[in-house]
N, CA and C of each residue as an Amber inpcrd file, in Angstrom:
protein
   492
   0.8780000  -1.1350000  -0.0380000   0.1420000  -0.0190000  -0.0480000
   0.9290000   1.1370000  -0.0480000   0.5980000   2.1680000  -0.8510000
   1.4750000   3.5410000  -0.8860000   0.9740000   4.3530000   0.1110000
   1.8640000   4.8820000   0.6760000   1.8450000   5.7780000   1.7260000
   1.9030000   7.1310000   1.1990000   0.8560000   7.9040000   1.7620000
   0.5460000   9.2400000   1.1450000   1.3820000  10.2820000   1.4940000
   2.0530000  10.1450000   2.6290000   2.7830000  11.0520000   3.3240000
   4.1020000  11.0600000   2.4240000   4.4340000   9.9700000   1.6970000
   5.4780000   9.8910000   0.9240000   5.6500000  10.8740000  -0.1490000
   4.5690000  10.9330000  -0.7380000   4.1250000  12.0320000  -1.7960000
   4.3200000  13.3990000  -1.4340000   4.2830000  13.7030000  -0.2190000
   4.4580000  15.1200000   0.2540000   5.9110000  15.4590000   0.4880000
   6.7820000  14.4220000   0.3530000   8.3670000  14.6430000   0.6580000
   9.1270000  14.3270000  -0.5520000   8.9450000  13.1450000  -1.1880000
   9.7330000  12.7050000  -2.3700000   9.7840000  13.6650000  -3.4600000
   8.5390000  13.9720000  -4.0950000   8.6660000  14.7870000  -5.2040000
   9.5020000  16.1360000  -5.0090000   8.9810000  16.9190000  -3.9350000
   9.8280000  18.1000000  -3.7020000  11.3290000  18.0020000  -3.4760000
  11.7920000  16.8080000  -2.9080000  12.9800000  16.6640000  -2.8510000
  13.8130000  16.5480000  -4.0790000  13.1080000  15.8520000  -4.9300000
  13.6820000  15.2450000  -6.3130000  13.6480000  16.6830000  -7.0780000
  12.4980000  17.5150000  -6.9850000  12.5190000  18.7850000  -7.7230000
  13.8150000  19.7000000  -7.3620000  14.0920000  19.8520000  -6.1650000
  15.2020000  20.5290000  -5.4770000  16.5440000  19.8570000  -6.2230000
  16.6540000  18.5620000  -6.0280000  17.7460000  17.8420000  -6.9600000
  18.0220000  18.6070000  -8.3710000  16.8620000  18.3340000  -8.9100000
  16.7790000  18.9640000 -10.3530000  17.0940000  20.2800000 -10.4810000
  16.7060000  21.0210000  -9.5810000  17.1520000  22.6260000  -9.6470000
  18.6490000  22.7360000  -9.2260000  19.1170000  21.9210000  -8.3300000
  20.4850000  22.0590000  -8.0700000  21.4980000  21.6560000  -9.2880000
  20.9140000  20.7400000 -10.0540000  21.7430000  20.5100000 -11.4000000
  21.5320000  21.5440000 -12.4300000  20.6700000  22.2270000 -12.2720000
  20.3460000  23.2770000 -13.2760000  21.1450000  24.5570000 -12.8200000
  21.3380000  24.7540000 -11.7770000  22.0040000  25.9290000 -11.1820000
  23.3880000  26.2690000 -11.8290000  23.2790000  27.5940000 -12.4530000
  24.6180000  27.8300000 -13.0660000  25.8860000  27.8950000 -12.2940000
  26.7570000  27.4210000 -12.6200000  28.0040000  27.3980000 -11.8810000
  29.2450000  27.9410000 -12.9490000  30.5290000  28.6460000 -12.1820000
  31.5160000  28.9370000 -13.1240000  31.8930000  27.8060000 -13.7150000
  32.6890000  27.9860000 -14.8990000  33.3010000  26.8010000 -15.7450000
  33.9570000  25.7280000 -14.8630000  34.9860000  26.4890000 -13.8210000
  35.9020000  25.8350000 -13.2390000  35.3210000  24.9490000 -12.3480000
  34.0110000  25.3410000 -11.7580000  33.2650000  24.2740000 -10.6160000
  32.2330000  23.5070000 -11.1900000  32.2140000  23.4740000 -12.8130000
  31.1530000  22.3140000 -13.2970000  31.5490000  20.8540000 -13.0380000
  32.8470000  20.7960000 -13.1230000  33.3000000  19.3860000 -12.7700000
  33.0660000  18.9830000 -11.3950000  32.8500000  19.8650000 -10.4520000
  32.8140000  19.5270000  -9.1350000  31.1890000  19.2310000  -8.6710000
  30.4110000  19.5070000  -9.4990000  28.8610000  19.5250000  -9.2870000
  28.4990000  17.8810000  -9.1240000  28.1500000  17.4540000  -7.9540000
  27.6750000  16.2040000  -7.9090000  26.2890000  15.9110000  -8.5150000
  25.9550000  14.6230000  -8.9460000  24.9270000  14.3610000  -9.5700000
  23.7990000  14.2950000  -8.4490000  23.0540000  15.3170000  -8.2780000
  22.1700000  15.4760000  -7.1410000  21.0500000  14.4770000  -7.5750000
  20.3870000  14.5230000  -8.4850000  19.2910000  13.7500000  -8.7460000
  19.6190000  12.1500000  -8.6510000  20.6410000  11.8640000  -9.0310000
  20.8020000  10.3570000  -8.8240000  21.1260000   9.9660000  -7.1710000
  21.8700000  10.8210000  -6.4390000  21.9710000  11.0080000  -5.3580000
  20.7190000  10.7300000  -4.3680000  19.7260000  11.6110000  -4.8890000
  18.3530000  11.6010000  -4.1450000  17.5480000  10.5160000  -4.4000000
  17.6190000   9.9920000  -5.7870000  16.9040000   8.8480000  -6.1870000
  17.5200000   7.5360000  -5.4990000  18.7240000   7.4750000  -5.1650000
  19.4910000   6.3540000  -4.5520000  18.8230000   6.4310000  -3.1810000
  18.8680000   7.5400000  -2.4460000  18.5050000   7.4990000  -1.0500000
  16.8260000   7.1560000  -0.8380000  16.2250000   7.7560000  -1.8680000
  14.5630000   7.3290000  -1.6590000  14.4420000   6.0540000  -1.9180000
  15.0980000   5.3750000  -3.0080000  14.8070000   4.0070000  -3.1770000
  15.3840000   3.1090000  -1.9530000  16.5170000   3.3200000  -1.1840000
  16.8960000   2.7030000  -0.0270000  15.7900000   2.8890000   1.0720000
  15.1860000   4.2720000   1.2390000  14.6420000   4.5130000   2.4060000
  12.9240000   4.0000000   2.2450000  12.3560000   4.2950000   0.8850000
  11.0650000   3.8230000   0.7110000  10.7410000   2.9770000  -0.7080000
  11.5630000   1.8280000  -0.6980000  11.6090000   0.9950000  -1.9870000
  10.2800000   0.7550000  -2.5450000   9.3080000   0.8430000  -1.6900000
   7.7830000   0.3820000  -2.0990000   7.1990000   1.4320000  -2.8910000
   7.7150000   2.9060000  -2.5090000   6.9960000   3.8940000  -3.1010000
   7.9680000   4.5410000  -4.3170000   9.2180000   4.4090000  -4.3130000
  10.0670000   4.9810000  -5.2620000  11.0130000   3.7540000  -5.9100000
  10.9180000   3.9990000  -7.2740000  11.7130000   2.7410000  -7.9830000
  12.1440000   3.1520000  -9.2210000  12.1570000   2.3200000 -10.0840000
  12.6810000   2.4420000 -11.4860000  11.6570000   3.5170000 -12.2940000
  10.5610000   3.4840000 -12.0790000   9.5710000   4.4570000 -12.9210000
   9.9620000   5.7800000 -12.5310000  10.2320000   6.0870000 -11.2090000
  10.3510000   7.4440000 -10.6330000  12.0370000   7.8080000 -11.3320000
  12.7050000   6.8940000 -11.2060000  14.0890000   6.9540000 -11.8690000
  13.9510000   7.4410000 -13.3540000  13.2770000   6.8210000 -14.0710000
  13.2610000   7.0400000 -15.4070000  12.4300000   8.5330000 -15.8420000
  11.4540000   8.9020000 -15.0900000  10.8310000  10.2690000 -15.1300000
  11.8980000  11.3150000 -14.8230000  12.5280000  11.2400000 -13.5670000
  13.6330000  12.2360000 -13.4750000  14.7950000  12.1040000 -14.1850000
  14.8800000  10.9780000 -14.7850000  16.2430000  10.9610000 -15.6740000
  15.8370000  11.6400000 -17.0220000  14.6730000  11.6010000 -17.5460000
  14.1030000  12.2250000 -18.7770000  14.2820000  13.5590000 -18.3640000
  13.5910000  14.1850000 -17.1870000  13.6730000  15.6690000 -16.9780000
  15.2140000  16.0140000 -17.0330000  15.8980000  15.2650000 -16.3450000
  17.4450000  15.6340000 -16.3250000  17.9240000  15.7470000 -17.6960000
  17.5860000  14.9240000 -18.5660000  18.1810000  14.9960000 -20.0000000
  17.4690000  16.2600000 -20.7150000  16.2360000  16.6270000 -20.5150000
  15.6820000  17.7920000 -21.0040000  16.3420000  18.9720000 -20.3470000
  16.4990000  19.3370000 -19.3730000  17.1030000  20.4490000 -18.5700000
  18.6240000  20.5520000 -18.6720000  19.2000000  19.4040000 -18.9720000
  20.5600000  19.4790000 -19.3610000  21.0040000  19.7070000 -20.7520000
  20.1120000  19.4280000 -21.6560000  20.1520000  19.4010000 -23.1160000
  21.0520000  18.4030000 -23.7280000  20.8270000  17.3360000 -23.0690000
  21.7570000  16.0740000 -23.4370000  20.8640000  15.2170000 -24.4160000
  21.5100000  14.1570000 -24.9190000  20.5320000  13.2450000 -25.7020000
  19.5330000  12.6510000 -24.9020000  18.3750000  12.6600000 -25.4760000
  17.0630000  12.1540000 -24.7650000  17.2330000  10.5250000 -24.5150000
  17.2780000  10.4310000 -22.9450000  17.3440000   8.8890000 -22.6560000
  18.5500000   8.4630000 -21.9530000  19.8650000   9.3050000 -22.3410000
  21.1410000   9.0040000 -21.6910000  21.1510000   8.8830000 -20.1300000
  20.6050000   9.9580000 -19.6150000  20.5180000  10.2110000 -18.2850000
  19.4010000   9.1350000 -17.6300000  18.3450000   9.1890000 -18.2310000
  17.2480000   8.2830000 -17.8820000  17.8140000   6.7960000 -17.9170000
  18.3530000   6.2100000 -18.8000000  18.9710000   4.8410000 -18.8590000
  19.8020000   4.6430000 -17.7060000  20.7910000   5.5810000 -17.5700000
  21.7600000   5.3970000 -16.3140000  21.0760000   5.6020000 -15.0860000
  20.0680000   6.2630000 -14.8180000  19.3550000   6.4010000 -13.7020000
  18.3800000   5.0640000 -13.4220000  17.9730000   4.7060000 -14.4320000
  17.1260000   3.5310000 -14.2230000  18.1310000   2.3340000 -13.9290000
  19.0870000   2.0930000 -14.5780000  20.2720000   1.1230000 -14.1450000
  20.5610000   1.1930000 -12.7650000  20.9180000   2.3660000 -12.3260000
  21.3610000   2.7080000 -10.6950000  20.1580000   2.3710000  -9.9260000
  19.0040000   2.8640000 -10.2670000  17.8820000   2.2810000  -9.3310000
  17.4220000   0.8360000  -9.3540000  17.6320000   0.2730000 -10.2730000
  17.5830000  -1.2580000 -10.4800000  18.5960000  -2.0330000  -9.5590000
  19.8530000  -1.4010000  -9.7740000  20.8660000  -2.0680000  -8.7750000
  20.5590000  -1.6600000  -7.2920000  20.2070000  -0.6800000  -7.0340000
  19.9410000  -0.2410000  -5.5460000  18.5960000  -1.0440000  -5.1520000
  17.5570000  -1.2710000  -6.0230000  16.3990000  -1.9680000  -5.6750000
  16.9430000  -3.5280000  -5.1560000  17.8710000  -3.9120000  -6.0040000
  18.3490000  -5.4700000  -5.7230000  19.0600000  -5.5250000  -4.4190000
  19.6320000  -4.5560000  -3.8940000  20.5810000  -4.6540000  -2.8560000
  20.1210000  -3.6170000  -1.8080000  19.0700000  -2.8900000  -1.7420000
  18.8510000  -1.8540000  -0.5900000  18.7900000  -2.4380000   0.8710000
  18.3330000  -3.6130000   0.9040000  18.4170000  -4.1780000   2.3020000
  19.9760000  -4.2220000   2.7340000  20.9120000  -4.6550000   1.9100000
  21.9820000  -4.6720000   2.2190000  23.0400000  -3.3640000   2.4080000
  22.5420000  -2.4030000   1.5710000  23.1750000  -1.2480000   1.4910000
  22.8730000  -0.3850000   2.9020000  21.5900000  -0.5390000   3.1160000
  20.9370000   0.1300000   4.4240000  21.7670000  -0.1640000   5.6340000
  22.2830000  -1.3950000   5.7810000  22.9180000  -1.6600000   7.0310000
  24.5180000  -1.4280000   7.0810000  24.8170000  -0.8510000   5.8780000
  26.3050000  -0.5150000   5.9160000  26.4960000   0.8770000   6.6620000
  27.6470000   0.9950000   7.0930000  28.0140000   2.4190000   7.7320000
  27.9940000   3.3530000   6.7050000  28.0240000   4.6040000   6.9990000
  27.9390000   5.7780000   6.0300000  29.2930000   5.7720000   5.1130000
  30.3360000   5.4220000   5.8270000  31.4390000   5.1890000   4.7050000
  31.2940000   4.0150000   3.7050000  30.8380000   3.0410000   4.1770000
  30.7220000   2.0770000   3.2600000  29.5600000   2.3850000   2.3060000
  28.4810000   2.9690000   2.6700000  27.4910000   3.4910000   1.8160000
  28.0670000   4.5400000   0.5570000  29.0120000   5.4480000   1.1140000
  29.7990000   6.3200000   0.2700000  30.5540000   5.5510000  -0.8220000
  31.0430000   4.3580000  -0.3210000  31.7370000   3.5770000  -1.2850000
  30.9310000   3.0510000  -2.3590000  29.7640000   2.5060000  -1.9790000
  28.7940000   1.9660000  -2.7820000  28.2160000   3.0110000  -3.7080000
  27.9270000   4.2380000  -3.0530000  27.4090000   5.3320000  -4.0440000
  28.3150000   5.6930000  -4.9520000  29.5600000   5.7490000  -4.5800000
  30.7720000   6.1070000  -5.7160000  30.5900000   5.2560000  -6.7630000
  30.5550000   3.8410000  -6.4650000  30.4180000   3.0360000  -7.6120000
  29.2070000   3.0260000  -8.3210000  28.0270000   3.4150000  -7.7300000
  26.9840000   3.4040000  -8.4290000  27.0010000   4.6990000  -9.5430000
  27.6030000   5.7680000  -8.8850000  27.6830000   6.8590000  -9.6380000
  28.5860000   6.8740000 -10.8100000  29.6240000   6.1300000 -10.6740000
  30.6870000   5.8340000 -11.6950000  29.9660000   4.9470000 -12.8810000
  28.9620000   4.1140000 -12.5070000  28.3860000   3.1870000 -13.5580000
  27.3790000   4.2520000 -14.4510000  26.8400000   5.1780000 -13.6370000
  25.8020000   5.9700000 -14.5270000  26.7670000   7.0260000 -15.2520000
  27.8100000   7.5070000 -14.7410000  28.6680000   8.2880000 -15.3950000
  29.3590000   7.5660000 -16.7830000  29.8250000   6.3610000 -16.3750000
  30.6260000   5.6200000 -17.5280000  29.4610000   5.2480000 -18.5690000
  28.2470000   5.1140000 -18.2670000  27.1340000   4.8180000 -19.2700000
  27.0310000   6.2120000 -20.1940000  26.7930000   7.3140000 -19.4740000
  26.6290000   8.6060000 -20.1580000  27.6790000   8.7040000 -20.7470000
  28.9460000   8.4450000 -20.5830000  30.2890000   8.6830000 -21.3150000
  30.0650000   7.9570000 -22.6920000  29.7190000   6.4970000 -22.4150000
  29.7270000   5.4970000 -23.5570000  28.5720000   6.2480000 -24.5730000
  27.5200000   6.6060000 -24.1130000  26.5370000   7.1830000 -25.1450000
  27.1460000   8.3710000 -25.9090000  27.7160000   9.1990000 -25.0180000
  28.4240000  10.5640000 -25.7280000  29.4770000   9.9010000 -26.6780000
  30.2280000   9.0320000 -26.4180000  31.2650000   8.5320000 -27.3130000
  30.5710000   8.0000000 -28.5360000  29.5080000   7.3860000 -28.4040000
  28.7090000   6.7410000 -29.6210000  28.4590000   7.9260000 -30.6000000
  27.7420000   8.9730000 -30.1090000  27.5380000  10.0290000 -31.0660000
  28.3410000  10.9520000 -31.5280000  29.7130000  10.8220000 -30.7580000
  30.7870000  11.5830000 -31.1840000  30.9110000  12.9290000 -30.4130000
  30.3170000  12.6770000 -29.1610000  30.5490000  14.0010000 -28.1560000
  31.5080000  13.6830000 -27.0600000  32.2960000  12.8890000 -27.2150000
  33.0770000  12.4650000 -26.1380000  33.9660000  13.6830000 -25.7300000
  34.1360000  13.8240000 -24.4690000  34.9260000  15.1080000 -23.8340000
  36.3530000  14.8960000 -23.9930000  36.9750000  16.2160000 -24.1720000
  38.4470000  16.1560000 -24.1780000  39.0100000  15.8010000 -22.7000000
  38.2730000  16.1020000 -21.6350000  38.7700000  15.8840000 -20.3590000
  37.7180000  15.0460000 -19.4880000  38.4270000  13.6500000 -19.3010000
  37.7330000  12.7960000 -18.7460000  37.5970000  12.9190000 -17.1830000
  38.2020000  13.9330000 -16.4970000  38.0400000  14.4010000 -15.0530000
  36.6330000  14.9070000 -14.9160000  36.1010000  15.5600000 -15.8840000
  34.6370000  16.2260000 -15.7850000  33.8010000  15.1040000 -15.6680000
  34.0020000  13.8080000 -16.0440000  33.0630000  12.7550000 -15.8950000
  33.2860000  12.0510000 -14.4880000  34.5100000  11.9490000 -13.8830000
  34.7940000  11.2270000 -12.7470000  34.7830000  12.1170000 -11.4390000
  34.9250000  13.2380000 -11.5800000  35.0260000  14.0140000 -10.3540000
  33.4370000  14.2410000  -9.6510000  32.2830000  14.4400000 -10.4470000
  31.0520000  14.2500000  -9.9180000  30.8870000  13.1500000  -9.0160000
  31.3270000  11.9610000  -9.4880000  31.0980000  10.7370000  -8.6290000
  31.8630000  10.8170000  -7.5310000  33.1240000  11.2290000  -7.5030000
  33.9380000  11.4690000  -6.0470000  33.2070000  12.5300000  -5.1490000
  32.6120000  13.4910000  -5.7470000  32.1250000  14.4680000  -5.0800000
  30.8060000  14.1570000  -4.3480000  29.9590000  13.2920000  -5.1500000
  28.6680000  12.6890000  -4.6780000  29.0560000  11.8150000  -3.4770000
  30.2570000  10.8780000  -3.6800000  30.4540000  10.0360000  -2.5650000
  30.7750000  11.0170000  -1.3900000  31.5820000  11.9200000  -1.3940000
  32.0200000  12.7670000  -0.4390000  30.9070000  13.2560000   0.4670000
  29.7690000  13.8720000  -0.3870000  28.8070000  14.4640000   0.2990000
  27.5140000  13.5590000   0.6760000  27.6600000  12.2850000   0.4170000
  26.7600000  11.3100000   0.6590000  26.2250000  11.2590000   2.1790000
  27.3130000  11.2170000   3.0500000  26.8140000  11.0970000   4.5460000
  26.0300000  12.3480000   4.9870000  26.4160000  13.6030000   4.3600000
  25.4150000  14.6590000   4.9000000  24.2870000  14.7050000   4.2660000
  24.1020000  14.2590000   2.8660000  22.8720000  14.3510000   2.4220000
  21.9080000  13.1440000   2.9870000  22.5190000  12.0500000   3.3190000
  21.8180000  10.9980000   4.0010000  21.1880000  11.3690000   5.1970000
  21.8960000  12.1020000   6.0360000  21.5690000  12.3940000   7.2180000
  20.2720000  13.6400000   7.0640000  20.5870000  14.4640000   6.0030000
  19.5300000  15.5450000   6.0630000  18.1620000  14.9760000   5.3970000
  18.2290000  13.7880000   4.3430000  16.9690000  13.4920000   3.8100000
  16.4470000  12.4770000   4.9380000  17.2250000  11.7070000   5.6270000
  16.5590000  10.9310000   6.7700000  15.9190000  11.7630000   7.4700000
  16.4470000  12.9170000   7.9630000  15.6810000  13.8160000   9.0430000
  14.3990000  14.4880000   8.3960000  14.5070000  14.8100000   7.2300000
  13.2320000  15.3480000   6.5600000  12.1130000  14.1050000   6.4190000
  12.6520000  12.8460000   6.0290000  11.7260000  11.8170000   5.9640000
  11.0830000  11.4130000   7.2400000  11.9100000  11.4170000   8.4610000
  11.3400000  11.2970000   9.7680000  10.3540000  12.3820000  10.2490000
  10.5570000  13.6430000   9.9160000   9.7090000  14.6380000  10.1540000
   8.3370000  14.6140000   9.5360000   8.3580000  14.1100000   8.2810000
   7.1390000  13.9470000   7.6220000   6.3570000  12.5640000   7.9350000
   7.0870000  11.9130000   8.2950000   6.2220000  10.4320000   8.8710000
   5.7790000  10.4990000  10.1640000   6.1800000  11.4270000  10.9130000
   5.7290000  11.5530000  12.0760000   4.4810000  12.6910000  12.4200000
   4.2550000  13.2200000  11.2910000   3.0730000  14.3440000  11.2080000
   1.7190000  13.4480000  10.7310000   0.7380000  14.0040000  11.3420000
  -0.5710000  13.4560000  11.1030000  -1.1400000  13.9830000   9.7960000
  -1.8100000  13.0210000   9.0920000  -2.4810000  13.4690000   7.7240000
  -3.8920000  13.6890000   8.1150000  -4.5770000  14.7680000   7.9290000
  -5.9680000  14.8900000   8.0950000  -6.6560000  14.5750000   6.7970000
C-alpha cells in the first residue's frame, strides 16, 4: 500500500535536486557538481523502496536529459540502471556504515557516468577532459553522508506528522 505521506516529501526533494543540477556554476566548478538527482533517487529507493523505484528514476532521468540538453534518454537509462541495482541490494546497503555506503554510492555514480560517457562517445561527443566525468562521482560520494542525514531527518519529520 502506498503511503500518502511519501508523496509530500519525495517529489519536492527530487525537484530541488533537479534545480541544483540546473544551477549555473562557473566553468571551473562544473566538474565538481555532484549528480544530485541520482543521489536523491538512491536515497529514496533505499528509504522507501515500495514507493520509489525504476519508474521515478526514468521520469526524473528524462527531466534531467531535457534540462541538461543532453541526448534524450542517456541520463534516464543511467538512472534506471542505478535504481535497479539499488532495488536489488537496498536491504544490504541500508545496514552499511555511512563510509561503506559512500563507497557503494561512488560505484553507482561511476556506473551511471560511464554509461553517459559511452553514449556520448557513440554519438561523437566524447569530452576532451575525462576528469569532468569522474569528479562528480567522487564529490557525490564525499557529500553522501551529509545528504543521507539531511534526507533521513526530512523523511522522519514528515512520517511523524498526522495527515488529516
